[in-house]
C-alpha positions in Angstrom: 0.0 0.0 0.0 1.5 3.3 -1.1 1.9 6.1 1.3 -0.2 8.9 -0.1 0.8 11.4 2.6 1.5 14.7 0.9 0.2 13.6 -2.5 -2.1 16.6 -2.5 1.1 18.8 -2.7 2.7 16.8 -5.5 0.1 17.7 -8.0 1.3 21.3 -7.9 5.0 20.5 -8.5 6.4 21.7 -11.8 9.8 21.6 -13.4 9.4 24.9 -15.3 7.6 28.1 -14.4 8.2 29.8 -17.7 4.5 29.8 -18.6 3.8 31.8 -15.4 7.0 33.8 -15.2 8.3 34.9 -18.6 11.2 36.8 -17.0 12.4 33.7 -15.2 13.3 35.5 -12.0 13.2 32.0 -10.3 16.6 31.6 -12.0 18.0 34.7 -10.4 18.7 36.3 -13.8 18.9 39.9 -12.7 21.2 41.1 -15.5 18.3 42.3 -17.6 17.1 44.5 -14.8 20.1 46.8 -15.4 20.3 46.4 -19.2 20.3 49.8 -20.8 18.6 48.4 -23.9 15.4 48.3 -21.9 15.6 52.1 -21.6 14.2 51.8 -18.0 15.3 54.4 -15.5 16.4 52.9 -12.2 16.6 55.2 -9.2 20.1 54.2 -8.0 21.8 54.2 -11.3 20.3 57.5 -12.2 21.8 59.4 -9.3 23.6 62.6 -10.4 27.4 62.4 -10.6 29.5 63.8 -7.8 30.1 67.5 -8.0 32.8 69.6 -6.4 32.5 72.9 -4.6 35.3 75.4 -4.3 36.4 76.8 -0.9 38.8 79.7 -0.5 41.3 79.9 2.3 43.8 82.7 3.1 47.1 81.5 4.6 49.7 83.7 6.2 53.3 82.4 6.5 55.9 84.3 8.4 59.5 83.8 9.4 58.5 84.9 12.9 56.7 81.5 13.4 59.7 79.3 12.4 61.2 77.0 15.1 64.2 78.6 16.8 64.1 76.4 19.9 66.8 73.7 19.9 64.9 71.9 22.7 61.5 71.9 20.9 59.4 69.0 22.3 58.5 67.7 18.8 62.2 67.6 17.9 61.7 69.6 14.7 64.6 71.2 12.8 65.9 74.6 13.8 65.7 77.5 11.3 68.1 80.2 12.4 67.8 82.5 9.4 64.9 84.4 8.0 65.8 83.5 4.4 65.2 79.8 4.7 62.6 78.2 7.0 59.7 75.8 7.2 56.3 76.4 8.7 53.8 73.7 9.6 50.2 74.9 9.3 47.6 74.6 12.1 45.5 72.5 9.7 46.1 70.4 6.6 44.7 71.5 3.2 43.3 68.7 1.0 42.2 68.4 -2.6 44.0 71.6 -3.5 42.9 73.2 -6.8 45.3 76.2 -6.8 47.8 78.1 -4.7 48.2 81.8 -5.3 50.7 84.3 -3.9 48.7 87.5 -3.2 51.1 89.5 -1.1 54.6 89.6 0.4 56.3 91.8 2.9 60.1 91.8 2.9 62.7 93.7 4.9 64.7 96.3 3.0 67.9 95.4 4.9 71.3 94.8 3.4 70.3 96.7 0.2 67.5 94.3 -0.6 65.7 97.2 -2.3 68.6 97.5 -4.8 68.2 93.9 -6.1 66.6 93.6 -9.6 64.3 91.0 -8.1 64.3 88.3 -5.5 63.1 84.7 -5.9 60.6 82.9 -3.7 61.1 79.1 -3.6 58.6 76.7 -2.0 59.9 73.2 -1.9 56.4 71.7 -1.7 55.1 73.5 -4.8 57.5 73.0 -7.8 57.1 73.7 -11.5 55.4 77.1 -11.4 57.6 79.4 -13.4 58.9 78.6 -16.9 62.2 80.1 -17.9 65.6 79.3 -19.5 67.0 80.7 -16.2 67.3 77.7 -13.9 66.9 79.8 -10.7 63.7 81.3 -12.0 62.3 78.0 -13.3 63.0 76.5 -9.9 61.1 79.3 -8.0 57.5 79.8 -7.1 57.6 83.5 -8.0 59.7 86.5 -8.9 59.4 89.2 -6.2 59.7 92.7 -7.5 59.7 94.9 -4.4 58.2 98.4 -4.1 60.1 101.4 -2.7 60.6 100.8 1.1 58.3 102.7 3.4 61.4 104.0 5.2 65.1 103.5 4.8 65.8 100.0 6.1 62.1 99.4 6.5 59.9 97.0 4.6 58.9 96.4 1.0 55.7 94.9 -0.4 55.5 93.1 -3.7 54.8 95.5 -6.6 51.9 93.8 -8.4 51.9 96.4 -11.1 55.1 94.8 -12.4 54.5 91.2 -11.5 50.9 90.0 -11.1 49.9 87.5 -8.5 51.5 84.1 -9.2 49.0 81.2 -9.3 49.8 77.5 -9.4 46.8 75.6 -10.8 46.7 71.8 -10.4 45.1 69.9 -13.3 44.8 67.0 -10.9 44.1 68.4 -7.4 47.0 68.2 -5.0 46.2 65.6 -2.4 47.4 67.6 0.6 49.5 70.4 1.9 50.4 70.8 5.5 53.6 72.9 5.5 55.7 75.2 3.4 59.5 75.3 3.2 60.4 78.9 2.2 63.6 80.2 0.6 64.3 83.7 -0.5 67.1 84.0 -3.1 68.8 86.6 -5.2 68.9 86.5 -9.0 72.0 84.3 -8.9 70.3 81.6 -6.9 72.0 82.4 -3.5 70.1 82.8 -0.3 69.8 86.5 0.3 71.3 87.7 3.5 68.8 90.0 5.2 70.9 90.0 8.4 71.5 87.8 11.5 68.4 87.2 13.7 68.7 86.8 17.5 69.1 83.4 19.0 66.5 81.6 21.1 65.2 82.4 23.7 65.5 86.1 22.8 62.7 87.5 20.7 63.1 87.6 17.0 64.5 90.8 15.4 61.3 92.5 14.1 63.0 94.4 11.3 64.3 91.2 9.7 61.1 89.2 9.4 59.2 88.4 6.2 55.5 87.5 5.6 53.8 86.0 2.7 50.0 85.7 2.1 48.6 82.9 -0.1 45.1 82.2 -1.4 44.4 78.5 -1.4 41.4 77.0 -3.2 40.3 73.5 -2.2 37.6 71.2 -3.7 35.1 69.4 -1.5 32.6 66.8 -2.7 28.9 67.7 -2.7 25.9 66.0 -4.2 23.0 67.7 -5.8 19.7 67.5 -4.0 18.1 64.0 -4.5 15.0 64.0 -6.5 11.9 61.9 -5.7 12.4 58.4 -6.8 10.3 55.3 -7.0 10.3 52.6 -4.4 10.1 49.1 -5.8 
């Protein structure tokens, strides 16, 4: 005698459901759901592309802020002279689109105002100037000073002669957390503005230089999401 337990279920069993399900989702064939030939808009794949928004920052770098302390707790290098030093920023810039020199203040000591021009080098930002002169091509900018405010005072950059220097990055620079500054004469030598005092004495105010930069960074943003269907 056969066991007919469950026979009433067997009569519903089928080996193919194609007559009921022409898309054959029982076979987990989801490729066609994202096939562009169907010309069907799907909410996730139709999200707008990522866009970038520009943010402008103004950075001041001064020789006053260089490390002069030989016993610095972070054990960073000592920068004794105002013509060559490195400054670490209080924050790190990321995804940098451009760096622009918008102003500089330089001491008019040791006949600096009689130089044809001075050169500003920034180790972290190369390949800005183009020239047959190696020292110019290695620099970030040529500095053409104005007439000093007073004899032995300070000079600003004469933008009538040399407009603001901009370094534009085709591919955004990943990060910038410091600048290593050098000020050179037209022959490529570090210009001697004079000897600064030693730590812990205060810096000699009349020897310090300051540069102001405009830094443009890019940050991701998405356009406002439109209403989309829920499936």
